[in-house]
N, C-alpha and C positions, 0 to 999 in steps of 0.2 A: 504494500500500500504506500502511495506517495506521501512524502512529508508535506504538511501544510506550510511549514516555514523551514527554510534551509539556512537562513542567517538571522540570528536573534540576539537581542541584548536583554539581559536580566539585571534589574536593579534590586540589590539586597540592602536592607537597612542594617545599620550597625547594631541596633537593639536586638535584632534577630540572632546575632552571633553571641549575644550575652545570655541567652537562655532565659530561664524564669525570672532572674533578677533584672535582665535588660541592661546590665552593665558589665564591663570587663569582657573576658572571653570564656565561654563555656565550651570546652573542646569536644565534649560529647555532641553538642549541637553543631559545632563546626564540622565534625566528622560526618554527621548525618547529612548536612548540607552537601558536603563533598561527594558523598555516595549518590545522592539524587542528581547532582550536576553531572557526575560521571555517566550516569545512565542516559541522560539527555544527550550529552556529547557523543556517546557511543552510537546513537542513532544516525549520526552523520551530520548533525546540526553544527554549523559554524557559530560558536557561541562566545559572546563577550559578556563580562560582568562589570557592573559599577557598584562599588561598596560604599556605604555611608560610614560615619564615625561616631554616631550618637551614643554608642555604648561606652565611649571613652570621654569625649567632650563634644558638646554642640556649641558652635560658635555664637549663634544668636542668644542662646541661654547664658553663656559665659559673659557676653557683653552686657546683658541685663544685670549681672552681678557686679559690674563695675570695670571689667576689662575693656580695653580699647577694642572696638568692633573688628578692625582690620587684623589686629594681632590675634583676637579670638578665632576669627575665621581661618587664619593660617594654622592655628593649633588644631582646629577641626580637620583641616586637610591632612595634617600629619597623622591624625588618628585614623583616617581612612587608609593610609599607607600601612600602619600597623595591622589593621584588619586584613588588608590585601596580602601581606606577607604571610600571615598566619594561614589564610585560606590556600595560598599557593603551596605552602609546605605540605599541608594535609593532602591536597589534590595530587601533588607529585608523588607522594608516598603510596598512593593507590593507582599510580600509572597514568595520570593525565598530564600530558606535556603542557605546562602553563607558563605564561609570561605576565609579569606585572609591569605596567607602563604608567608612569606618573606625569601629571601636568606640570609639576615642579621638578626641576632636574635634581637628581640625587643618584648618580651613576653607581655609587658603591652598593646601593640596595636594589635598584631596578632600572629598567630602560626608560629613557625619556620618551614621552609620547610623540611619535611621528606618524602621521596618517598612513603614508604609503607602507611603512614598516609594519604597522598594525594590520593592514589589509593582507600583507604578505604572510604574517603569522596565521591569520585565519585560513588563507589558501593552503597553507602547509598542514592544516588540521590542528593547530595549537589553540588552546583556550587562552583568552586574554582577560586579565583583571585590570580595569582602569582605576587608578587611585589619584588622590589629591584633587578631586573635583574638577573644576575647569581651570584651576590654578589662579583664580581671581577671588578676592573677598566679595561678599554680598551675593554670591550665587550658590544655590543649594546643590547637593549631589543629584537631586532629581533633574535639575537643569543640565548637569553634566551628563546624565544618562541620555536625555533627549539629544543633546549635542553629539555625543559619541555615536548614538544610533544612526543619526543622519549621516555622519561622516563615514561610518562603516557600511552604509546602505543596507541597514538591517530591515527586515520585513515586518518585524514586530518588536515591541518593547513589553516585557513582562515585569511586573512590579511585585516583588516579594517583600512587602513592608507592612507596617501597621496602619496604613491609610487605605480605606476601601472605596475611594471615589475621588471626585474632584470637588474642592470646596472653595468657598468665597474668601478664605484666608487661612493662615497657619492653624493647624488643629492641635498643636502641642500645648496642653494646659489652657485651652481656649474653648469654652463651651458655647460661645456666641456665634460661631461660624455655621453656615448652612451648606447643604449639598447642592451642587449645580446639576440640574437635570439634563442640560444640553450645552453644547458649545456655541460659539458665535454664529455658526452656520446652521444651527438648529439640529445638528446630528446628535442622536442619543449617545451618551457616553457610557460605554459598557465595560468600565474598568472594574474588575472584581478582585477581591483579596483571595490569595491562595490559602489553603487550610494550613493548620499549624503542625509543627513537628517538634518533639522534645519539650513540649510545654503542657501545662494542665489544660483540659478542655475549656474552650471559651476565651482563653487568654489571648490577647492580640499583640503582645510585645515581640513575639518571635515567629511570624508567619514564614512559610518556606514552601519549596516546591515539593509536591507529592506525586503519586503515580498518575493522577489525572492530568498533571502538567505534561508528563511524557505522552499521554494519550492525545493531547492537543497537537503534538508534533506528528503523531501517527495519522491524524485525521486526513481524509481524502481532500486533496487540494481543490477539486472541483466543488465539493460540498461547502468548502469555505469561501467560494467565490473567487478563488485565486486561479491564475493561469500558469 
């Protein structure tokens, strides 16, 4: 059966890697993530990841506590690199050839992001983890995910985070925001949260890819309206 998507970008929240606490790194959860990612990659999907850093530090939150916003955002970018390196290590231990590419140059740890090189990695069957966001303060890792997806010519963006829709503002500790039912073109927004892994039922802090995500890639392309 044909794959519905052959090139995809997956956005993973930092909190997801923190397990039930949503902070730090829960390596049981990281290992579970890696196994699910390996299963999708083994289907032949050219897969890239963007990881957040909210399990370590969130720039916007740190700035509200008194840190300079630019400095806080750069700290958040470094947190995404920590998560990316952890995920890379676990993936490579289970046989997934993985490259970490950062928007901020740090050649001792990872490759600098170069679009043509990233595309070449995908063509060679390597999995890419994009880290350090866009490399600029004031932009979220969700923005980085969309940007990298466009640059990689991904056919779909999957979001394994604790946000299950598109909202009128930031949802973190903000109960006043509302869900947007459609975009500016009137198209229904069908973004749904994936089910949870390694957390208690109903908890939303560590959503992840499950078997039904793999099934989405197995789906017949014609049924999806793809050519």
